[in-house]
Each structure stands twice: as C-alpha cells, then as structure tokens.
C-alpha angles and dihedrals in degrees: 000000000000121000131181135220119245089255096050091047090052091051092051091048092048092052091048090050091049091054092047095050097040106081125193090244091053090053092050092046093055094040091054091047090053093046091049096047102036105022134271092257091061095056114109134161091243094051092046091050090052091050090051093045095240138107119268088247089063089063093051088068086071105026123027094200143005089260090058090049092051088048088056090053091051089051090052093050094049091044092058093062111105108233096176102116122179105249090201093058122092112267095249089057090049091051091046090052091054091049093050091049091051091050093048091056094044091049092047091055115045089192094052099086093054090044094054092045094049100041113046097170122156102233129152091254091051095044097050097072090044091050092052092046091051090049090053092049095045088050087053089059101258117143118238094265095053093040091053093048093049091048090054092047090050090060093044091048091053092049092046093050093051096044092047098045107142109255093016095130141103095265121117116246090255093050091046092053091049093048089049091050092050092051092047091052091048092054096039093053096050116118103278092212092058100034108023095152096047089052090048093049098039094121101042091043090061101030121120098170099101113049091165090065089051092055098039092051092047094051092044092052091049094048092045090052092051091048090050090050090051090055094046095048095046112122118243110277093013114139122238114292 
C-alpha cells in the first residue's frame, strides 16, 4: 500500500487546488491580455503558467496544446462582437452596426487581427456574427451568392482598417512625429505644376492624429459600396430594398 510524506501530500493537494481555482475563462483572460500587450508570437504555455502562478501542467487540464489555447482566444474574440441588431432599423444601419462592433473588438485587442487571420475555425462563436450579417443582407434582398461575398468582404474590410490604422506601428511617438514631418516635407516640396494635389494634401496624406476619421471613412465607403450594389443588382420592377 502506497503512502506519502507530509510534503508530497501537500504538493498533491496544492496542485489539485490550483486546478480547481484556475478556470478556463481565467486562463483565456490572461492569455489574451498577454497577447495584446506583448504580442501573439510571444505567448507560450510556460510563460502563461508563470503569469498565472501555476505549473504548465495545470494549464493542460484546460488546453491540451498551444493551438487549443489560441482557439480559445479566437472564441473569446468572436464572442465579444455584439450581434444584437435593431430589426426595425434600415438594413444599411444594421450592417454598419455590425461593422462598428467588429472594429471595436479588433481595436480593443491588438492581437485579435492576427488571431482571426491565423485561425479560421468554424465554431459557434465565429459563426454567430456571420449568421447575423447574412440575415441582414438576405433581408436587404441580396441572393445567397452576393450575401456571402459581402459578408466575407465585411470581415476583410474590418481587418484591413485596423491593421492599416495611421500611426499603428512599432515606432516611438518621437520617431513617428519625425517620420510624419519628413513625409509632409517631401509632399509639400514637390513641383506644384506636376503634383498640385499632393502638395495641397501634404498634411492630411501623412496625418495620423485622427484614427476615428480613418474608421468612419472606411466603414462609410464600405456601406456605400454595398448600397450601390443593392441598387445595381435589383431586378427590374423590384421595389427599393
């Protein structure tokens, strides 16, 4: 019959207590915080365990591999998107609301864009926003082919807007200001006869002071394009969508 020393029993009890207290949600919360603050590529099971004050084996109770952990992060990101659209609102407003919710989540989590690009898994959390978007587009009168294409472009537009946000780089604030100044001077000193509009737009072409304008313009262009497509694909005699 096996017995244990007082020390070994304490270790076993401590590990059992760790596993009881360490919930799956708590692991995902801390993992996403680390990925957002230090970069997705720096996230490891060992580093996460150290941050949580447990052994790596404690994490394997919840996630059998790093891929499973990243899948949990993807689930969390998709799950944060607000899919509660107002059924009484016009469909462009519903679509705009979905886009803004997607952007809010992507902006809140710097690691989210890379996560969604790297892990394209069809889970319930991932499918819910797509289902709602398709419902909005089908209600607008688009056939399944167009609705599916627009839904895909909506995601890609959101990812593109976040990843191309002016000033969203690894430069320090001082280096960014200097790089902006150099670009402004380069545009402003172009020959006005050859490049009158670049000289005129030297400052706004290089500005990164108003990210809200960047996002609002991007969403508006996307929505306007979808509305124009709705009008051009409307069957003869069909009433306004």
